[in-house]
All heavy atoms as an XYZ file, in Angstrom:
807
protein
N      47.401    -40.263     51.135
C      47.638    -39.038     51.866
C      48.472    -39.364     53.110
O      48.105    -40.232     53.886
C      46.305    -38.426     52.238
C      46.423    -37.075     52.866
N      46.955    -35.998     52.201
C      46.094    -36.634     54.087
C      46.919    -34.953     53.002
N      46.395    -35.318     54.147
N      49.577    -38.691     53.306
C      50.482    -38.956     54.418
C      50.292    -37.904     55.501
O      50.364    -36.709     55.239
C      51.955    -38.949     53.937
C      52.892    -39.159     55.100
C      52.165    -40.003     52.870
N      50.045    -38.346     56.723
C      49.913    -37.460     57.868
C      50.853    -37.929     58.973
O      50.499    -38.796     59.765
C      48.474    -37.448     58.394
C      47.421    -36.849     57.482
C      46.029    -37.064     58.052
C      47.679    -35.367     57.279
N      52.069    -37.396     59.030
C      53.009    -37.838     60.065
C      52.552    -37.408     61.452
O      51.874    -36.391     61.611
C      54.306    -37.145     59.668
C      53.892    -35.979     58.842
C      52.618    -36.380     58.165
N      52.914    -38.218     62.449
C      52.624    -37.870     63.828
C      51.208    -38.137     64.275
O      50.753    -37.580     65.259
N      50.503    -39.002     63.580
C      49.130    -39.334     63.970
C      49.061    -40.793     64.406
O      50.011    -41.561     64.220
C      48.151    -39.119     62.804
O      48.389    -40.127     61.813
C      48.285    -37.747     62.197
N      47.921    -41.180     64.937
C      47.717    -42.574     65.321
C      47.758    -43.529     64.146
O      47.941    -44.728     64.311
N      47.605    -43.002     62.950
C      47.638    -43.832     61.747
C      49.009    -43.820     61.078
O      49.195    -44.409     60.023
C      46.585    -43.351     60.760
N      49.986    -43.146     61.687
C      51.329    -43.078     61.106
C      51.999    -44.444     61.174
O      51.667    -45.277     62.011
C      52.184    -42.060     61.867
O      51.647    -40.773     61.748
N      52.953    -44.650     60.317
C      53.672    -45.909     60.302
C      55.061    -45.734     59.729
O      55.496    -44.624     59.433
N      55.745    -46.838     59.580
C      57.107    -46.846     59.060
C      57.169    -47.888     57.950
O      56.639    -48.987     58.091
C      58.123    -47.218     60.171
C      59.510    -47.402     59.611
C      58.124    -46.165     61.271
N      57.815    -47.532     56.846
C      58.031    -48.486     55.756
C      59.532    -48.581     55.496
O      60.225    -47.570     55.462
C      57.310    -48.030     54.493
N      60.021    -49.795     55.347
C      61.441    -50.025     55.094
C      61.569    -50.900     53.861
O      60.955    -51.959     53.785
C      62.119    -50.719     56.300
C      62.009    -49.849     57.546
C      63.570    -51.034     55.993
C      62.474    -50.523     58.821
N      62.369    -50.452     52.901
C      62.609    -51.234     51.696
C      63.771    -52.184     51.967
O      64.934    -51.829     51.787
C      62.928    -50.299     50.522
O      63.152    -51.066     49.367
N      63.460    -53.377     52.422
C      64.487    -54.306     52.880
C      65.426    -54.778     51.769
O      66.545    -55.195     52.049
C      63.872    -55.528     53.599
C      63.145    -55.087     54.857
C      62.940    -56.309     52.681
N      65.004    -54.693     50.531
C      65.881    -55.142     49.456
C      67.001    -54.149     49.152
O      67.929    -54.470     48.416
C      65.077    -55.458     48.188
C      64.291    -54.274     47.664
O      63.895    -53.415     48.476
O      64.060    -54.221     46.445
N      66.945    -52.943     49.725
C      67.978    -51.932     49.490
C      68.975    -51.818     50.642
O      69.926    -51.051     50.562
C      67.332    -50.559     49.255
C      66.396    -50.463     48.058
C      65.747    -49.088     48.008
C      67.157    -50.750     46.766
N      68.749    -52.560     51.726
C      69.571    -52.433     52.926
C      70.386    -53.700     53.126
O      69.831    -54.804     53.152
C      68.669    -52.190     54.151
C      67.854    -50.910     53.939
C      69.502    -52.092     55.426
C      66.716    -50.754     54.911
N      71.714    -53.550     53.290
C      72.531    -54.735     53.582
C      72.066    -55.407     54.880
O      71.691    -54.730     55.842
C      73.942    -54.167     53.742
C      73.919    -52.850     53.030
C      72.517    -52.330     53.187
N      72.088    -56.707     54.904
C      71.595    -57.476     56.048
C      72.294    -57.057     57.345
O      71.646    -56.932     58.385
C      71.774    -58.994     55.800
C      71.432    -59.794     57.038
C      70.915    -59.439     54.630
N      73.588    -56.784     57.292
C      74.319    -56.436     58.512
C      73.977    -55.036     59.035
O      74.361    -54.671     60.139
C      75.822    -56.582     58.318
C      76.390    -55.681     57.231
O      75.649    -55.305     56.309
O      77.589    -55.350     57.316
N      73.235    -54.236     58.270
C      72.809    -52.903     58.716
C      71.327    -52.857     59.073
O      70.828    -51.831     59.535
C      73.097    -51.869     57.619
C      74.568    -51.672     57.343
C      74.823    -50.628     56.263
O      73.925    -49.802     55.981
O      75.919    -50.642     55.699
N      70.616    -53.953     58.870
C      69.171    -53.967     59.055
C      68.754    -53.604     60.482
O      67.802    -52.842     60.677
C      68.603    -55.338     58.687
C      67.098    -55.387     58.688
S      66.322    -54.307     57.478
C      66.805    -55.114     55.973
N      69.438    -54.110     61.488
C      69.067    -53.830     62.874
C      69.129    -52.353     63.203
O      68.213    -51.805     63.841
N      70.189    -51.679     62.772
C      70.326    -50.250     63.051
C      69.291    -49.450     62.266
O      68.730    -48.478     62.776
C      71.761    -49.765     62.747
C      71.878    -48.262     62.904
C      72.757    -50.450     63.661
N      69.001    -49.856     61.043
C      67.984    -49.161     60.245
C      66.611    -49.296     60.911
O      65.862    -48.319     61.024
C      67.954    -49.682     58.790
C      66.751    -49.136     58.038
C      69.245    -49.321     58.083
N      66.288    -50.492     61.379
C      65.007    -50.688     62.065
C      64.960    -49.855     63.344
O      63.955    -49.209     63.637
C      64.759    -52.184     62.343
C      64.495    -52.905     61.023
C      63.606    -52.383     63.331
C      64.437    -54.408     61.129
N      66.058    -49.830     64.102
C      66.106    -49.010     65.321
C      65.924    -47.528     64.983
O      65.207    -46.804     65.683
C      67.419    -49.234     66.054
N      66.556    -47.056     63.904
C      66.413    -45.666     63.460
C      64.952    -45.360     63.133
O      64.406    -44.345     63.572
C      67.318    -45.421     62.240
C      67.186    -44.059     61.635
N      68.073    -43.044     61.905
C      66.284    -43.548     60.754
C      67.706    -41.953     61.223
N      66.625    -42.249     60.516
N      64.317    -46.232     62.390
C      62.926    -46.016     62.009
C      61.995    -46.101     63.214
O      61.028    -45.350     63.315
C      62.507    -46.978     60.898
C      63.254    -46.772     59.597
C      63.190    -45.346     59.056
O      62.161    -44.664     59.243
O      64.175    -44.895     58.444
N      62.293    -46.986     64.153
C      61.514    -47.033     65.387
C      61.711    -45.754     66.191
O      60.788    -45.302     66.879
C      61.886    -48.257     66.227
C      61.310    -49.578     65.747
C      61.903    -50.739     66.538
C      59.796    -49.570     65.846
N      62.902    -45.163     66.111
C      63.129    -43.867     66.743
C      62.161    -42.831     66.193
O      61.563    -42.060     66.949
N      62.000    -42.803     64.878
C      61.003    -41.897     64.275
C      59.607    -42.215     64.800
O      58.839    -41.319     65.140
C      61.003    -42.010     62.751
C      62.164    -41.378     62.077
N      62.545    -40.068     62.290
C      63.037    -41.879     61.161
C      63.589    -39.793     61.540
N      63.914    -40.872     60.847
N      59.294    -43.490     64.867
C      57.960    -43.904     65.302
C      57.668    -43.483     66.741
O      56.534    -43.223     67.103
C      57.814    -45.422     65.134
C      56.412    -45.916     65.232
C      55.470    -45.575     64.279
C      56.023    -46.737     66.279
C      54.159    -46.033     64.362
C      54.719    -47.200     66.375
C      53.797    -46.847     65.413
O      52.514    -47.291     65.500
N      58.723    -43.404     67.571
C      58.535    -42.976     68.963
C      58.548    -41.464     69.102
O      58.385    -40.940     70.199
C      59.604    -43.577     69.886
O      60.903    -43.127     69.485
C      59.549    -45.088     69.893
N      58.797    -40.737     68.003
C      58.726    -39.285     68.048
C      60.030    -38.551     67.822
O      60.083    -37.330     67.928
N      61.101    -39.272     67.520
C      62.388    -38.621     67.302
C      62.532    -38.136     65.863
O      61.983    -38.720     64.935
C      63.534    -39.579     67.620
C      63.635    -40.066     69.058
C      64.800    -41.034     69.195
C      63.776    -38.911     70.026
N      63.290    -37.062     65.712
C      63.643    -36.519     64.405
C      65.118    -36.783     64.155
O      65.848    -37.183     65.061
C      63.379    -35.007     64.375
C      61.944    -34.644     64.562
C      61.448    -34.340     65.818
C      61.075    -34.616     63.481
C      60.122    -34.007     66.001
C      59.739    -34.291     63.658
C      59.265    -33.984     64.918
N      65.584    -36.513     62.954
C      67.016    -36.600     62.685
C      67.742    -35.568     63.540
O      67.257    -34.442     63.692
C      67.313    -36.329     61.211
C      66.825    -37.402     60.309
N      66.497    -37.168     58.994
C      66.602    -38.723     60.514
C      66.104    -38.291     58.433
N      66.154    -39.254     59.331
N      68.903    -35.946     64.077
C      69.684    -34.980     64.852
C      70.095    -33.827     63.962
O      70.102    -32.678     64.388
C      70.933    -35.634     65.464
O      71.682    -36.271     64.423
C      70.555    -36.653     66.520
N      70.446    -34.119     62.727
C      70.763    -33.114     61.707
C      70.264    -33.638     60.379
O      70.442    -34.811     60.068
C      72.268    -32.876     61.599
O      72.804    -32.406     62.808
N      69.652    -32.768     59.611
C      69.215    -33.169     58.272
C      70.391    -33.076     57.302
O      71.422    -32.469     57.607
C      68.049    -32.294     57.801
C      66.763    -32.528     58.555
C      66.171    -33.930     58.370
O      66.575    -34.664     57.448
O      65.298    -34.288     59.161
N      70.230    -33.645     56.140
C      71.307    -33.744     55.158
C      71.859    -32.381     54.737
O      73.028    -32.257     54.411
C      70.856    -34.565     53.928
C      72.054    -34.952     53.057
C      69.795    -33.818     53.140
C      71.726    -35.966     51.977
N      71.021    -31.339     54.796
C      71.494    -30.012     54.378
C      72.001    -29.173     55.549
O      72.439    -28.036     55.359
C      70.404    -29.260     53.629
C      69.183    -28.950     54.471
O      69.159    -29.262     55.687
O      68.221    -28.394     53.915
N      71.924    -29.687     56.776
C      72.441    -28.993     57.944
C      71.615    -27.824     58.422
O      72.014    -27.107     59.331
N      70.460    -27.625     57.852
C      69.641    -26.457     58.215
C      68.642    -26.746     59.322
O      68.147    -25.823     59.962
C      68.906    -25.932     56.992
C      69.865    -25.392     55.970
C      69.173    -24.866     54.766
N      70.202    -24.467     53.791
C      69.955    -24.174     52.559
N      68.726    -24.204     52.103
N      70.933    -23.843     51.747
N      68.313    -28.023     59.530
C      67.343    -28.397     60.553
C      67.994    -29.408     61.485
O      68.598    -30.381     61.044
C      66.070    -29.013     59.920
C      65.094    -29.452     60.993
C      65.427    -28.034     58.956
N      67.865    -29.154     62.789
C      68.388    -30.052     63.812
C      67.275    -30.369     64.798
O      66.326    -29.614     64.934
C      69.564    -29.397     64.536
C      70.732    -29.159     63.603
O      71.483    -30.052     63.296
N      70.853    -27.934     63.121
N      67.415    -31.485     65.497
C      66.359    -31.872     66.435
C      66.311    -30.905     67.619
O      67.229    -30.121     67.835
C      66.501    -33.331     66.856
C      67.548    -33.579     67.932
O      68.137    -32.621     68.468
O      67.771    -34.752     68.260
N      65.226    -30.940     68.406
C      65.061    -29.973     69.494
C      65.804    -30.316     70.788
O      65.783    -29.535     71.729
C      63.545    -29.981     69.736
C      63.118    -31.354     69.355
C      64.015    -31.726     68.189
N      66.467    -31.460     70.866
C      67.130    -31.856     72.103
C      68.454    -31.129     72.281
O      69.310    -31.163     71.390
C      67.380    -33.367     72.127
C      66.126    -34.173     72.194
C      65.586    -34.734     71.052
C      65.470    -34.365     73.404
C      64.422    -35.475     71.097
C      64.297    -35.095     73.462
C      63.777    -35.651     72.312
N      68.655    -30.497     73.424
C      69.915    -29.783     73.649
C      71.109    -30.717     73.863
O      72.249    -30.280     73.763
C      69.641    -28.953     74.912
C      68.540    -29.664     75.612
C      67.718    -30.328     74.535
N      70.850    -32.004     74.127
C      71.962    -32.917     74.390
C      72.353    -33.782     73.185
O      73.112    -34.729     73.330
C      71.673    -33.793     75.608
C      70.504    -34.750     75.417
O      69.710    -34.561     74.466
O      70.382    -35.692     76.216
N      71.842    -33.455     72.001
C      72.291    -34.173     70.806
C      73.229    -33.272     70.011
O      73.009    -32.065     69.910
C      71.122    -34.599     69.895
O      70.367    -33.464     69.509
C      70.239    -35.610     70.577
N      74.278    -33.845     69.447
C      75.202    -33.033     68.650
C      74.559    -32.583     67.350
O      73.685    -33.255     66.815
C      76.367    -33.981     68.381
C      75.820    -35.347     68.560
C      74.668    -35.243     69.503
N      74.979    -31.431     66.876
C      74.444    -30.888     65.630
C      75.540    -30.782     64.585
O      76.643    -30.341     64.884
C      73.855    -29.501     65.873
C      72.661    -29.509     66.785
C      72.101    -28.127     67.030
O      72.737    -27.127     66.624
O      71.020    -28.041     67.625
N      75.225    -31.183     63.393
C      76.136    -31.017     62.270
C      75.525    -29.955     61.363
O      74.475    -30.168     60.758
C      76.324    -32.337     61.525
S      77.610    -32.249     60.270
N      76.163    -28.829     61.313
C      75.634    -27.693     60.547
C      76.363    -27.562     59.213
O      77.405    -28.152     58.983
C      75.746    -26.425     61.369
C      74.907    -26.508     62.645
C      74.706    -25.147     63.248
N      73.854    -25.207     64.418
C      72.535    -25.112     64.387
N      71.903    -24.957     63.253
N      71.828    -25.159     65.499
N      75.792    -26.755     58.343
C      76.285    -26.608     56.975
C      77.746    -26.159     56.903
O      78.426    -26.446     55.927
C      75.390    -25.653     56.195
C      75.545    -25.665     54.680
C      75.390    -27.070     54.114
C      74.550    -24.733     54.040
N      78.249    -25.510     57.943
C      79.656    -25.072     57.898
C      80.629    -26.247     57.904
O      81.813    -26.081     57.641
C      79.970    -24.097     59.031
C      79.775    -24.683     60.416
O      79.185    -25.773     60.557
O      80.213    -24.019     61.379
N      80.149    -27.459     58.148
C      80.999    -28.655     58.096
C      81.020    -29.284     56.702
O      81.678    -30.288     56.486
C      80.540    -29.658     59.138
C      80.714    -29.129     60.573
C      80.367    -30.178     61.571
N      81.319    -31.269     61.553
C      82.319    -31.424     62.414
N      82.516    -30.558     63.371
N      83.119    -32.475     62.330
N      80.294    -28.707     55.766
C      80.229    -29.220     54.390
C      81.537    -28.873     53.675
O      81.629    -27.909     52.927
C      79.025    -28.607     53.676
C      78.881    -29.084     52.243
O      79.439    -30.138     51.898
O      78.209    -28.384     51.473
N      82.557    -29.681     53.899
C      83.896    -29.367     53.399
C      84.023    -29.411     51.883
O      84.857    -28.709     51.322
C      84.941    -30.314     54.022
O      84.562    -31.670     53.773
C      85.042    -30.082     55.522
N      83.200    -30.206     51.219
C      83.313    -30.262     49.762
C      82.357    -29.288     49.059
O      82.349    -29.194     47.838
C      83.122    -31.688     49.233
C      81.763    -32.282     49.547
O      80.871    -31.556     50.056
O      81.583    -33.486     49.281
N      81.538    -28.564     49.837
C      80.686    -27.524     49.280
C      79.540    -28.000     48.410
O      78.980    -27.222     47.648
N      79.149    -29.272     48.548
C      78.075    -29.789     47.683
C      76.676    -29.586     48.263
O      75.687    -29.957     47.655
C      78.311    -31.257     47.344
C      78.215    -32.178     48.545
O      78.037    -31.688     49.682
O      78.319    -33.410     48.352
N      76.572    -29.006     49.467
C      75.270    -28.774     50.081
C      74.724    -29.957     50.845
O      73.610    -29.896     51.361
N      75.491    -31.047     50.929
C      75.073    -32.246     51.646
C      76.076    -32.569     52.734
O      77.283    -32.555     52.489
C      74.961    -33.442     50.696
C      73.980    -33.233     49.590
C      74.428    -33.009     48.304
C      72.620    -33.249     49.834
C      73.533    -32.812     47.265
C      71.714    -33.052     48.807
C      72.167    -32.835     47.525
N      75.581    -32.868     53.912
C      76.442    -33.243     55.022
C      76.577    -34.756     55.077
O      75.651    -35.464     55.463
C      75.863    -32.713     56.333
C      75.864    -31.200     56.447
C      75.043    -30.755     57.640
C      77.291    -30.686     56.546
N      77.721    -35.240     54.671
C      77.989    -36.670     54.669
C      78.464    -37.108     56.046
O      79.000    -36.291     56.810
C      79.040    -36.989     53.624
C      78.695    -36.552     52.194
C      79.867    -36.815     51.264
C      77.445    -37.261     51.724
N      78.298    -38.382     56.378
C      78.790    -38.854     57.674
C      80.266    -38.527     57.902
O      80.654    -38.166     59.012
C      78.549    -40.365     57.609
C      77.366    -40.497     56.696
C      77.571    -39.417     55.656
N      81.075    -38.601     56.876
C      82.508    -38.283     57.028
C      82.730    -36.826     57.407
O      83.714    -36.494     58.068
C      83.266    -38.615     55.746
O      82.751    -37.864     54.658
N      81.841    -35.943     57.015
C      81.958    -34.520     57.343
C      81.406    -34.216     58.735
O      81.672    -33.145     59.286
C      81.217    -33.674     56.304
C      81.825    -33.754     54.931
C      80.985    -33.106     53.850
O      79.740    -33.273     53.867
O      81.571    -32.434     52.990
N      80.651    -35.139     59.290
C      79.992    -34.906     60.584
C      80.543    -35.774     61.706
O      79.912    -35.910     62.751
C      78.492    -35.133     60.431
S      77.706    -33.916     59.355
N      81.726    -36.356     61.495
C      82.347    -37.125     62.579
C      82.554    -36.213     63.780
O      83.063    -35.110     63.645
C      83.680    -37.705     62.132
C      83.525    -38.907     61.265
C      84.836    -39.654     61.065
N      84.666    -40.640     60.031
C      85.148    -40.538     58.797
N      85.877    -39.504     58.454
N      84.933    -41.481     57.916
N      82.108    -36.676     64.942
C      82.216    -35.879     66.150
C      81.138    -34.815     66.277
O      81.122    -34.068     67.247
N      80.264    -34.729     65.308
C      79.193    -33.729     65.327
C      77.846    -34.377     64.994
O      77.000    -33.781     64.352
C      79.498    -32.607     64.344
N      77.674    -35.623     65.404
C      76.379    -36.274     65.235
C      76.335    -37.470     64.321
O      75.372    -38.228     64.358
N      77.341    -37.678     63.488
C      77.303    -38.807     62.560
C      77.297    -40.145     63.291
O      76.880    -41.149     62.734
C      78.485    -38.756     61.599
N      77.731    -40.133     64.549
C      77.775    -41.366     65.331
C      76.501    -41.598     66.145
O      76.479    -42.419     67.046
C      78.987    -41.341     66.259
C      78.952    -40.160     67.228
O      78.252    -39.171     66.944
O      79.626    -40.238     68.261
N      75.423    -40.893     65.812
C      74.153    -41.049     66.520
C      73.149    -41.805     65.672
O      73.120    -41.684     64.453
C      73.573    -39.673     66.892
C      73.977    -39.236     68.256
N      73.097    -39.120     69.285
C      75.186    -38.915     68.772
C      73.730    -38.748     70.374
N      74.999    -38.606     70.080
N      72.301    -42.559     66.359
C      71.270    -43.350     65.691
C      70.369    -42.501     64.809
O      70.014    -42.898     63.707
C      70.410    -44.077     66.741
C      69.252    -44.905     66.209
C      69.767    -46.102     65.418
C      68.352    -45.344     67.343
N      70.023    -41.306     65.250
C      69.060    -40.496     64.531
C      69.690    -39.482     63.582
O      68.986    -38.622     63.040
C      68.102    -39.810     65.510
C      67.250    -40.785     66.303
S      66.385    -42.033     65.306
C      65.319    -41.015     64.309
N      70.985    -39.575     63.331
C      71.592    -38.787     62.256
C      70.904    -39.212     60.961
O      70.469    -40.359     60.838
C      73.100    -39.072     62.197
C      73.849    -38.284     61.165
C      73.986    -36.920     61.282
C      74.415    -38.920     60.076
C      74.679    -36.181     60.327
C      75.112    -38.194     59.120
C      75.240    -36.824     59.245
N      70.789    -38.332     59.991
C      70.020    -38.655     58.770
C      70.515    -39.931     58.111
O      69.741    -40.633     57.465
C      70.005    -37.489     57.779
C      71.299    -37.271     57.066
C      72.305    -36.422     57.428
C      71.751    -37.928     55.884
N      73.354    -36.516     56.546
C      73.033    -37.431     55.578
C      71.188    -38.883     55.034
C      73.765    -37.863     54.476
C      71.926    -39.311     53.935
C      73.192    -38.793     53.675
N      71.784    -40.249     58.265
C      72.337    -41.497     57.727
C      72.883    -42.335     58.877
O      73.960    -42.899     58.795
C      73.431    -41.204     56.705
N      72.135    -42.385     59.979
C      72.590    -43.047     61.202
C      72.962    -44.502     61.003
O      72.224    -45.264     60.405
N      74.129    -44.863     61.503
C      74.591    -46.247     61.436
C      75.126    -46.707     62.789
O      75.835    -47.676     62.892
C      75.701    -46.403     60.382
C      75.246    -46.147     58.965
C      74.346    -47.271     58.493
N      73.988    -47.143     57.101
C      72.860    -46.598     56.668
N      72.001    -46.110     57.519
N      72.592    -46.543     55.389
N      74.792    -45.976     63.845
C      75.278    -46.279     65.182
C      74.090    -46.360     66.132
O      73.095    -45.660     65.946
C      76.235    -45.166     65.629
O      76.506    -45.269     67.009
N      74.183    -47.177     67.176
C      73.069    -47.276     68.120
C      73.038    -46.166     69.180
O      72.185    -46.172     70.058
C      73.291    -48.641     68.771
C      74.767    -48.836     68.714
C      75.208    -48.185     67.420
N      73.907    -45.187     69.119
C      74.000    -44.148     70.139
C      72.788    -43.220     70.134
O      72.396    -42.707     69.087
C      75.277    -43.306     69.922
O      76.405    -44.171     69.926
C      75.439    -42.260     71.001
N      72.209    -43.000     71.326
C      71.150    -42.002     71.509
C      71.514    -41.156     72.718
O      72.242    -41.594     73.595
C      69.748    -42.629     71.707
C      69.291    -43.355     70.465
C      69.704    -43.534     72.913
N      70.998    -39.935     72.757
C      71.248    -39.058     73.903
C      70.273    -39.399     75.028
O      69.280    -40.106     74.823
C      71.093    -37.597     73.494
O      69.730    -37.289     73.288
N      70.525    -38.864     76.212
C      69.633    -39.091     77.350
C      68.233    -38.539     77.052
O      67.226    -39.182     77.376
C      70.209    -38.448     78.604
N      68.162    -37.379     76.419
C      66.863    -36.793     76.070
C      66.104    -37.649     75.079
O      64.886    -37.836     75.208
N      66.808    -38.176     74.091
C      66.169    -39.046     73.112
C      65.662    -40.329     73.786
O      64.549    -40.777     73.529
C      67.137    -39.401     71.987
C      67.465    -38.253     71.077
C      68.587    -38.606     70.125
O      69.582    -39.230     70.505
N      68.432    -38.198     68.881
N      66.497    -40.910     74.650
C      66.113    -42.150     75.338
C      64.876    -41.933     76.201
O      63.974    -42.777     76.229
C      67.269    -42.654     76.186
N      64.813    -40.795     76.885
C      63.649    -40.502     77.724
C      62.370    -40.411     76.890
O      61.336    -40.962     77.255
C      63.867    -39.195     78.484
C      62.724    -38.854     79.414
C      62.946    -37.553     80.166
O      64.093    -37.096     80.270
O      61.940    -36.989     80.623
N      62.443    -39.727     75.746
C      61.268    -39.633     74.883
C      60.853    -41.008     74.371
O      59.666    -41.355     74.379
C      61.520    -38.701     73.699
C      60.340    -38.567     72.741
C      59.206    -37.785     73.401
C      60.751    -37.914     71.456
N      61.817    -41.814     73.959
C      61.502    -43.146     73.445
C      60.828    -44.004     74.514
O      59.909    -44.757     74.216
C      62.775    -43.826     72.933
C      63.336    -43.188     71.681
S      64.910    -43.896     71.195
C      64.356    -45.375     70.375
N      61.271    -43.871     75.759
C      60.691    -44.668     76.847
C      59.258    -44.246     77.171
O      58.499    -45.020     77.740
C      61.566    -44.573     78.099
C      62.884    -45.292     77.929
C      63.870    -44.985     79.045
O      63.678    -44.069     79.838
N      64.933    -45.755     79.095
N      58.900    -43.022     76.818
C      57.539    -42.543     77.075
C      56.568    -42.870     75.948
O      55.377    -42.615     76.063
C      57.546    -41.033     77.307
C      58.117    -40.666     78.662
C      57.912    -39.206     78.962
N      59.009    -38.448     78.362
C      58.903    -37.208     77.906
N      57.771    -36.576     77.945
N      59.948    -36.606     77.391
N      57.063    -43.448     74.864
C      56.191    -43.785     73.728
C      55.126    -44.789     74.179
O      55.381    -45.687     74.980
C      57.005    -44.365     72.579
N      53.917    -44.611     73.670
C      52.778    -45.419     74.079
C      53.052    -46.922     73.967
O      52.770    -47.672     74.881
C      51.539    -45.040     73.262
C      50.342    -45.870     73.623
C      49.664    -45.630     74.803
C      49.905    -46.905     72.805
C      48.563    -46.396     75.171
C      48.818    -47.677     73.150
C      48.150    -47.409     74.326
O      47.078    -48.180     74.674
N      53.603    -47.369     72.867
C      53.760    -48.806     72.678
C      54.896    -49.398     73.512
O      55.019    -50.603     73.640
C      53.933    -49.164     71.185
C      55.258    -48.805     70.610
C      56.320    -49.692     70.638
C      55.451    -47.567     70.008
C      57.545    -49.347     70.082
C      56.662    -47.224     69.456
C      57.718    -48.120     69.504
N      55.728    -48.540     74.129
C      56.819    -49.025     74.975
C      56.297    -49.280     76.381
O      56.786    -50.161     77.081
C      57.986    -48.006     74.998
C      59.062    -48.413     75.969
C      58.562    -47.834     73.610
N      55.286    -48.547     76.794
C      54.762    -48.676     78.170
C      54.112    -49.983     78.423
O      53.625    -50.730     77.770
C      53.765    -47.562     78.463
C      54.448    -46.244     78.565
C      53.502    -45.183     79.016
N      53.266    -44.321     77.858
C      52.169    -43.644     77.648
N      51.173    -43.737     78.487
N      52.031    -42.876     76.615
């Protein structure tokens, strides 16, 4: 039974599916979730995080019409952020950084 956002929550990473040179960013992304962050934009563009200082990639950027927002479609609109659904960059907003610094295990 999975209960996100509880004291028993955790993170699992399938290391055999991630290239070694991307492992650090993937771990940072997952730690972002563990500290309370959500994706800046979900793959379908319908849900965005609550921070006003993170860029949003909405469905109107889906140039190929497949219903999925690829990083190439979200350049300049969040694809360069750590918490983008396919985040490959270490960039976080000031609001995200503040929340991460308040996480219990960081104190």
